[in-house]
Structure formats: C-alpha cells, structure tokens
N, CA, C and O of each residue as an XYZ file, in Angstrom:
324
protein
N      -9.661      2.774     16.951
C      -9.791      2.891     15.514
C     -10.352      4.275     15.208
O     -11.219      4.784     15.919
N      -9.851      4.859     14.159
C     -10.316      6.175     13.734
C     -11.007      6.060     12.385
O     -10.600      5.282     11.522
N     -12.039      6.834     12.225
C     -12.737      6.931     10.947
C     -12.640      8.379     10.509
O     -13.136      9.280     11.185
N     -12.001      8.593      9.375
C     -11.843      9.947      8.861
C     -12.475     10.003      7.485
O     -12.126      9.231      6.591
N     -13.401     10.916      7.328
C     -14.043     11.137      6.034
C     -13.744     12.572      5.648
O     -14.050     13.502      6.394
N     -13.148     12.747      4.488
C     -12.828     14.100      4.048
C     -13.504     14.375      2.723
O     -13.775     13.458      1.948
N     -13.771     15.630      2.470
C     -14.385     16.027      1.217
C     -14.816     17.476      1.295
O     -14.638     18.134      2.320
N     -15.380     17.964      0.217
C     -15.834     19.354      0.211
C     -17.059     19.510      1.113
O     -17.671     18.516      1.503
N     -17.415     20.744      1.444
C     -18.574     20.998      2.290
C     -19.848     20.366      1.734
O     -20.731     19.983      2.502
N     -19.952     20.253      0.427
C     -21.154     19.695     -0.193
C     -21.292     18.190      0.027
O     -22.367     17.634     -0.199
N     -20.231     17.530      0.460
C     -20.277     16.089      0.706
C     -21.318     15.742      1.753
O     -21.937     14.680      1.692
N     -21.509     16.615      2.690
C     -22.471     16.381      3.766
C     -23.891     16.232      3.240
O     -24.689     15.505      3.831
N     -24.222     16.902      2.148
C     -25.570     16.846      1.586
C     -25.793     15.644      0.670
O     -26.936     15.285      0.388
N     -24.724     15.028      0.212
C     -24.841     13.881     -0.698
C     -25.118     12.635      0.125
O     -24.363     12.313      1.042
N     -26.184     11.943     -0.193
C     -26.511     10.708      0.506
C     -26.798     10.909      1.977
O     -26.422     10.079      2.806
N     -27.461     12.004      2.310
C     -27.719     12.328      3.716
C     -28.414     11.182      4.443
O     -28.095     10.916      5.602
N     -29.352     10.498      3.798
C     -30.060      9.419      4.480
C     -29.127      8.260      4.828
O     -29.333      7.585      5.837
N     -28.119      8.026      4.018
C     -27.160      6.957      4.282
C     -26.150      7.381      5.343
O     -25.757      6.582      6.193
N     -25.737      8.635      5.287
C     -24.668      9.095      6.174
C     -25.171      9.751      7.456
O     -24.358     10.176      8.276
N     -26.466      9.844      7.652
C     -26.997     10.565      8.809
C     -26.402     10.110     10.139
O     -26.030     10.968     10.939
N     -26.289      8.801     10.425
C     -25.672      8.420     11.708
C     -24.238      8.941     11.849
O     -23.811      9.301     12.947
N     -23.510      8.980     10.757
C     -22.136      9.481     10.806
C     -22.128     10.979     11.060
O     -21.377     11.463     11.906
N     -22.951     11.709     10.341
C     -22.938     13.161     10.484
C     -23.513     13.595     11.827
O     -23.171     14.667     12.327
N     -24.373     12.787     12.410
C     -24.965     13.113     13.703
C     -24.037     12.760     14.860
O     -24.043     13.440     15.886
N     -23.250     11.721     14.708
C     -22.474     11.169     15.813
C     -21.064     11.727     15.950
O     -20.437     11.540     16.993
N     -20.561     12.390     14.953
C     -19.170     12.815     14.981
C     -19.035     14.313     14.780
O     -19.882     14.960     14.162
N     -17.957     14.841     15.315
C     -17.640     16.253     15.103
C     -17.237     16.468     13.658
O     -16.742     15.556     12.995
N     -17.451     17.654     13.188
C     -17.077     18.003     11.822
C     -16.209     19.252     11.846
O     -16.688     20.350     11.565
N     -14.928     19.086     12.183
C     -14.057     20.264     12.197
C     -13.739     20.704     10.773
O     -13.441     19.869      9.918
N     -13.799     21.985     10.515
C     -13.448     22.456      9.174
C     -11.963     22.267      8.913
O     -11.130     22.440      9.803
N     -11.657     21.919      7.709
C     -10.265     21.722      7.312
C     -10.008     22.625      6.122
O     -10.547     22.419      5.035
N      -9.184     23.621      6.345
C      -8.895     24.576      5.289
C      -7.853     24.057      4.320
O      -7.424     22.905      4.400
N      -7.461     24.907      3.422
C      -6.455     24.546      2.420
C      -5.129     24.234      3.101
O      -4.780     24.846      4.110
N      -4.399     23.284      2.542
C      -3.077     22.933      3.048
C      -2.066     23.992      2.628
O      -2.098     24.497      1.506
N      -1.181     24.312      3.543
C      -0.026     25.120      3.170
C       0.965     24.177      2.484
O       0.767     22.962      2.468
N       2.006     24.735      1.931
C       3.029     23.896      1.312
C       3.645     22.964      2.362
O       3.930     21.802      2.071
N       3.849     23.473      3.578
C       4.400     22.643      4.662
C       3.426     21.542      5.076
O       3.848     20.420      5.357
N       2.119     21.851      5.117
C       1.109     20.832      5.426
C       1.138     19.721      4.387
O       1.065     18.540      4.724
N       1.244     20.110      3.126
C       1.289     19.139      2.039
C       2.522     18.258      2.162
O       2.445     17.046      1.959
N       3.648     18.856      2.491
C       4.880     18.079      2.675
C       4.688     17.038      3.770
O       5.091     15.885      3.615
N       4.078     17.441      4.865
C       3.829     16.505      5.951
C       2.874     15.397      5.562
O       3.086     14.239      5.922
N       1.816     15.741      4.825
C       0.825     14.746      4.402
C       1.425     13.722      3.445
O       0.987     12.572      3.400
N       2.414     14.141      2.691
C       3.063     13.235      1.742
C       4.199     12.458      2.414
O       4.315     11.245      2.243
N       5.018     13.156      3.164
C       6.237     12.535      3.706
C       6.020     11.701      4.967
O       6.685     10.681      5.145
N       5.119     12.105      5.831
C       4.947     11.396      7.101
C       4.495      9.943      6.906
O       5.059      9.058      7.550
N       3.509      9.653      6.051
C       3.160      8.241      5.840
C       4.336      7.421      5.292
O       4.492      6.249      5.637
N       5.150      8.030      4.449
C       6.326      7.326      3.927
C       7.303      7.016      5.058
O       7.856      5.918      5.131
N       7.508      7.994      5.936
C       8.424      7.806      7.055
C       7.907      6.710      7.989
O       8.666      5.836      8.408
N       6.619      6.761      8.309
C       6.029      5.778      9.226
C       6.139      4.364      8.654
O       6.367      3.408      9.396
N       5.977      4.232      7.347
C       6.050      2.919      6.707
C       7.485      2.472      6.440
O       7.721      1.362      5.966
N       8.435      3.346      6.749
C       9.838      2.974      6.573
C      10.296      2.978      5.126
O      11.199      2.229      4.752
N       9.676      3.818      4.313
C      10.078      3.902      2.906
C      11.549      4.312      2.819
O      11.989      5.195      3.555
N      12.304      3.681      1.933
C      13.731      3.993      1.823
C      14.017      5.247      0.994
O      15.172      5.506      0.658
N      13.008      6.014      0.664
C      13.193      7.211     -0.138
C      12.282      8.315      0.373
O      11.414      8.074      1.212
N      12.480      9.513     -0.130
C      11.711     10.680      0.279
C      11.219     11.386     -0.983
O      11.660     11.071     -2.088
N      10.325     12.320     -0.818
C       9.826     13.118     -1.933
C      10.534     14.465     -1.886
O      10.584     15.113     -0.841
N      11.075     14.877     -3.011
C      11.824     16.140     -3.079
C      10.905     17.336     -2.852
O       9.682     17.227     -2.946
N      11.510     18.461     -2.557
C      10.750     19.705     -2.402
C      10.003     20.036     -3.692
O       8.886     20.551     -3.658
N      10.624     19.737     -4.818
C       9.974     19.989     -6.109
C       8.748     19.084     -6.282
O       7.724     19.508     -6.816
N       8.867     17.840     -5.825
C       7.737     16.910     -5.904
C       6.586     17.343     -5.021
O       5.424     17.266     -5.421
N       6.908     17.798     -3.821
C       5.875     18.302     -2.909
C       5.196     19.525     -3.527
O       3.970     19.633     -3.504
N       5.985     20.438     -4.075
C       5.425     21.647     -4.693
C       4.525     21.298     -5.872
O       3.494     21.939     -6.077
N       4.907     20.290     -6.643
C       4.080     19.872     -7.782
C       2.751     19.296     -7.297
O       1.702     19.592     -7.870
N       2.789     18.478     -6.251
C       1.553     17.909     -5.698
C       0.672     19.011     -5.128
O      -0.544     19.003     -5.323
N       1.282     19.954     -4.428
C       0.536     21.072     -3.838
C      -0.146     21.892     -4.929
O      -1.302     22.290     -4.786
N       0.568     22.137     -6.004
C       0.021     22.906     -7.117
C      -1.091     22.130     -7.828
O      -2.136     22.691     -8.156
N      -0.859     20.848     -8.060
C      -1.828     20.022     -8.799
C      -3.136     19.868     -8.029
O      -4.203     19.815     -8.640
N      -3.076     19.795     -6.700
C      -4.278     19.605     -5.896
C      -4.902     20.916     -5.456
O      -5.903     20.904     -4.739
N      -4.353     22.020     -5.855
C      -4.779     23.364     -5.442
C      -4.896     23.459     -3.927
O      -5.785     24.130     -3.404
N      -3.979     22.775     -3.220
C      -3.871     22.810     -1.765
C      -5.093     22.220     -1.050
O      -5.310     22.497      0.129
N      -5.884     21.418     -1.749
C      -7.063     20.810     -1.156
C      -6.658     19.550     -0.398
O      -6.130     18.612     -0.997
N      -6.901     19.517      0.921
C      -6.440     18.374      1.723
C      -6.931     17.010      1.243
O      -6.148     16.061      1.187
N      -8.216     16.896      0.894
C      -8.723     15.583      0.529
C      -8.239     15.121     -0.836
O      -8.413     13.952     -1.183
N      -7.640     16.002     -1.613
C      -7.104     15.615     -2.918
C      -5.615     15.315     -2.884
O      -5.081     14.750     -3.838
N      -4.936     15.681     -1.810
C      -3.479     15.539     -1.749
C      -3.002     14.104     -1.971
O      -2.024     13.916     -2.695
N      -3.641     13.068     -1.385
C      -3.142     11.704     -1.624
C      -3.290     11.222     -3.058
O      -2.550     10.329     -3.472
N      -4.213     11.776     -3.833
C      -4.505     11.286     -5.181
C      -3.300     11.257     -6.109
O      -2.994     10.193     -6.649
N      -2.592     12.378     -6.327
C      -1.470     12.310     -7.251
C      -0.308     11.522     -6.681
O       0.578     11.097     -7.421
N      -0.305     11.326     -5.376
C       0.807     10.591     -4.763
C       0.660      9.085     -4.952
O       1.636      8.344     -4.831
N      -0.548      8.634     -5.245
C      -0.771      7.209     -5.408
C      -0.688      6.750     -6.848
O      -0.773      5.555     -7.131
N      -0.524      7.682     -7.748
C      -0.494      7.291     -9.166
C       0.874      7.497     -9.772
O       1.074      7.219    -10.954
C-alpha cells in the first residue's frame, strides 16, 4: 500500500503535531511543476488503467494544465468536476 500526500511546501508546517510521525518516517521528494506532458499523463493514465472508453483531448489537457498553473497537487481537481 502506498500513502501519497501532496501539497505546497507550507503543508509541512500545518498541523505539525498531528503529522509529525508522517513527516519523520517518510521521504519528502520535491515535486516541481508539471509539464504539459506530465499533466497529460496524470489525467490520461488513470483513465486508461480504469478502462475508460474515452480519452481527454489535447485541448482538454491544455485547459487543465493552464487552470492548475501546472501545480501537480491541483491537477486532479478540475478533472473531477
């Protein structure tokens, strides 16, 4: 099982007493801004794995990339609404 927590650098300081075991026990690799190709993968790969009968167009990926300002932890948000 994997546990992935994503957020801005300031997330680490919020609720430190609650999250201390998590922040102490796990690596924290930096995750930079998504490229347009990274965003396409983040949107399309889960659809492919789940066997979705449709895909997201290049225009749709570009719109999501623009709307999230290439921020990885925000990319799923517009895709779920």
